[in-house]
Structure formats: structure tokens, C-alpha cells
C-alpha positions, -999 to +999 in steps of 0.1 A: -284+413+252-313+425+231-336+402+250-327+418+284-332+453+270-365+445+254-378+429+286-366+458+306-386+482+284-416+460+287-413+461+325-410+499+326-440+502+302-462+479+323-452+497+355-462+530+339-496+516+329-502+503+364-493+537+380-514+557+356-544+533+359-544+539+397-547+577+393-580+594+395-583+629+381-563+649+407-572+686+409-536+695+401-538+677+367-538+696+335-574+686+328-586+703+360-607+734+359-600+763+382-628+787+391-619+819+409-646+836+429-646+871+445-671+884+470-679+902+502-689+888+535-706+911+560-709+909+598-732+879+606-736+872+569-724+847+542-717+847+505-719+816+482-709+807+447-720+777+426-699+757+402-705+727+380-684+695+379-687+674+348-667+644+359-660+627+392-626+635+408-608+655+434-618+690+444-596+715+461-610+749+474-586+775+488-593+808+505-567+830+488-574+865+500-593+884+527-593+922+531-591+945+549-591+923+580-563+899+568-557+881+600-592+872+612-608+838+609-640+832+589-661+802+581-653+786+548-673+757+533-679+734+504-712+718+497-743+717+475-767+746+468-801+748+484-829+773+481-815+792+511-778+789+505-752+762+506-756+729+525-720+723+537-704+688+538-668+701+544-661+733+563-637+751+586-649+777+611-614+789+617-604+796+581-576+820+573-559+830+541-544+798+527-570+774+542-577+744+519-608+722+518-605+691+496-622+658+488-636+636+461-668+646+444-691+633+416-705+651+387-731+678+397-736+713+410-717+724+441-711+755+461-685+772+481-692+798+508-675+822+531-693+832+563-688+853+594-681+834+626-682+866+647-650+883+636-660+904+606-664+941+615-684+958+587-674+938+557-645+920+541-638+911+505-623+877+497-610+857+468-611+819+466-603+793+440-618+759+433-600+733+413-621+704+401-623+679+373 
């Protein structure tokens, strides 16, 4: 009877090791960093923010607020900073509040940007979050 119990525990322990070994650093994990950025995007303009990633893993960027025009679409992108802005590798030109961009990134400096796609009248303020390893 003890032999079955011990081998059962061993099987559970080994299964846990296999499952944990297969996990990368998901952005939802407790070791993830969350950066919150606020800004203003003007008609025909863009606004970018840089952030640094120390370890490879998953990144999740979310457009969380847009005001006063809460129902319009804007451009929302994730990329790497350049001398003139942010070179995007993932973006949506129909982003609304709640739009998520995600992917896997390595260590380095990255940027997130919000830009007008022809819908901003005057200016809009926004908030976005970036979760990364």
C-alpha cells in the first residue's frame, strides 16, 4: 500500500516538473512587470513611450482608456524605438479601448505608440498598460 502511494506522489511530482519546465515567463505571472503610460494623441499625430525588458518572455500591451472620444478607433502599436519614433512590428489601425497586442520578445528596449488614423478631432488622452518579463 505504501509503495502505491509513494509512486503516485512521484508521478504527480514529475508531472508538475514537466508542466513547469514547459512554461515561459507569461506576462500574467507574478514576476511580470506592468508599466502604465498616459499620453495625448492629436489629430494626424502620434505619441510613443519606451520601456525596457530585462528577460525574454511574453509581452501584452492593452489600450485601457481613450477620452473624450471613447468610441473612435486609433492606431496602436508595439515595436522598437528609432530616432524618429517607434518602428512597429505589431499594430492595429482599428484599436479601441480594450484592444490587446501580444507576442514574445527578447531582452531590450521597446516602445508602444498610439496614433491617429483620421478619427481624432483635436486631441484625445489615453492610458495603456504593458506587461512584460
